[in-house]
Residue, then its C-alpha position, 0 to 999 in steps of 0.5 A: m879609241l873607245n868613247p868614254d860614254l860607252y864603258l865603265d872602269s871604276a870599282g864603284t860604277m862596275a859594282r852592280y854588274e858584278r853580282d847577280w840579284t840573288g847574291d849567290h854569284a859574284g865576280r870582278a870585271a875588267l871593264v863594263l862595255r855599254p853599247r848603244s847599237t848593234r854596230d857598237v856591239s859589233k865593233m866591241l866584239s871584233f876588237c876583243y876577238e882579235r885580242g883574245i879578250a873574254v866577254v860576258p854578255q849581260g842583260g837584266h842580271t836576273g839569272l839564277v845560274g851565274a851565266a852572266t856574272p864575271s869570274a873572280t879573275g878580273q880578266e873578263v869584260i862585261l857587255s851590258l845590253e841595257r842601252l839597246n832598249t828600243i821597241r823598233s816596231v809593232d805590226i798589228a796585223n802580223f801580230t809581231i813586235t820587233v824589239e832590241a835585246g835590252c828592252i825590259l819585259q814589262d815594257v814589251h808587255e805595255a807596248a803590246a797592250s797599247v795596240d791591244r795585243l798580248f806578249p805572253l811571257t811573264l816572270g816574277a822579274k818582269g820589271t827587271c829582266q831583259i828580252g835578250g836574256n829571256i831569249a838567251t836562257n829560253a825563259g819559261g814562266l807562268n804561261v808555258l802550257r798555253y803559249g810555250m817557252m821563249r823559243d816558241l815566241v821568237l820568229g826572228l833574231e839579230a845577233v852579233l857573232p864573237d868575231g863581230r859579224v852580224f847575223n841578221g835573221l829578223q824576218a817576221l815569218r811564221k813559215n820559213n823553210l829555207g834550210y837550217d833554222i840558225k836563230q834557234l841556235f842562239v835561243g838558250s845558248e846563254g851568251t856562249l855562241g853570240v850576242i843577241t841584239a834584237a828579235v821579232l816576237k809573236l803577239f797574241p790577241m789581248p784576253r777580254h775575259t779572265v777567270t782566276a781560281f784557287a783550289a784546295l786538294s788532298t794530295v799531289d796525285d789529286a792535283l795532277r788528275f785535276y790538271v788533266r781534267a782542266r786541260t780537257e774541259l777548259c781546252d786551250l783557254l787554260s793559261a796557267f796551272e800552278l802547284i802550291p804546297a801547304s808549306g809554300l802557302e804558310l811561307a807566303t802568308s807569314f812573309r806577307t801578313d796582308l795576304r790570306a789563304p783564299v780557301g779555308n780548307a787546310a789542304a796539303y796542296h793548292v792549285l792556282l789556275e787561270v783561264q783566259a779568252s779573247g773572243d765573245l765567250d761566257l768564260n765565267t759560266l764555263t769555268q764555274n761549271f767545271l769547278m762546281k762539278e769538281l767539288e761535287n765529284n770530290g776532285i777538289l776539296d774547296v775552291a775560291i773564284a776571284t770576283s775582281a781583278r784585285q782579288s785575282s792579283e791577291f791570289w797571284a801575290i801568294r805565288e809571288a810572296m812564296v818565292e820572295a820569302e825564300p831568300h829572306y829565310g837564308q841560304h837554301l836550295r833552289t832547283d829547277v827540274s822537269v819530268p813528264i807531266s804524267k810522272l809529276a806526282e811520282f816525282i814529288i812523292e818519292t822525293d818527299a819520302l827520301l828527304e823526310q827520311h834523310f833530311h828530317g826537319a827541312i822545309r820542303l817546297p815543291y811548287g811550280h808549273i804542273g802544265d809543263g812538267n816543271i817543278h821547283y823543288n826547293v829546300l829550306p834547311p832546319r835552323s839547327v844546321g850550322e853555317g859551316d855545314l849548310a853548303d854540304y847539307l844543301h848539296a846532298c839534298e840536291a843530289m838526292i832530288f837529281e837522282v829521282v829526276d834521273g830515274l824518271d827521265g827528267s831534266i835538272s834544268a827546265e828553264h833556268g839554264v846551266g851557266i856555271a852553277k849546274q855545269s858539273a851536274f850537266m856534264q855528268r848527265m850528257s852523253p859523249v855525243d851530246l857534248e861533242i856536238m855542243a863543243e863543235f858548235k861552240s868552236f865553230f861560232d867562237s874559235r877563240a873561246i872569248l864569249s862567256p868562257g866556262r859557261i855551260l861547257p867547261k873551258s877547254n884549257 
């Protein structure tokens, strides 16, 4: 018999597990399991596997594609990893940290910082999202151009298979060429192949110097050329390079009236860039010389360089406020696409033209991570669109954006995953061979299809 401390079964206590943070995805759980250890997870999955009970693993519930939300049937059990929140060890010399899946990202940041190390993954939801979910979705975030996606930050992994067996791959090795790299199958699998319970993550030297700048540019083409020069001149010290359109700056400063545009130039685009170094380097002079040269050569229209940590935070607050403001606007379209970096300007220009022609009056918000080719091209519909027409309106906008992405050999999901929200578009774009291989992996790991059924791939029956 299951210990009552390990589950919730009343409507009131289960409610917060049944709806994601956006409110876009909601369902009804049969039960919420709350294990305290890998052993608990193993026992729970074994029990469910033998009886064919569907299980949906859940982390911080900050995903955007509905992968961790139960279906409306009331027949799925949620397996919350929130209690597996121990930081097991930190190896200063090996630059690694071993953590359980339920650890909050911010807590991992602080544990690393306490020993003068950096864990570089950073997201707007860092105070809520959990490491297991970050791994299961292969999270990206703001520092991908320097440190890579979550996949690049995982050295070892512990996961429980659907039948309760435990895969123990927690080696803290940077070089390990013993056959197939099994742990990577779980990264980005969105809880469909196994339940991640712990991981060994890479750490880096803590930056000693940081320079944050906010630049104004005339066109998105200028922004791309600016990135190429920054990537060349500032080398591997460039850690973030974020595109913010004028519409995004206006949205952010309207939502947060305490924020002000860092530059006076009313430009079409802005770039928020950050350069960091851990060694004894005159980063200020290097960055300032580069930016002054850009101004002199008309590469940028204007630039503000943060003179304090507080001002740097205010620059970043604009980026965060732009995202926070969108849900307050009302129902809108969020996309998460990527194209080759060299085609970013072409993507935005072509999409802008199409949406202006067919959806005039919509607020277009193409923003994101220029350095890794990931743009969140979001759309806020005109107030004139009736509530009953909103879903069709936004779906039509999305289809048009995806068509441009397809034409540029891009991806409709750069970092958010597939889940259920993007499943239809995903299935339309994957080749028969891709789908066959994925289905075979799913069948091998989960022959009874109990784990996150209907996520990524449709249910087989």
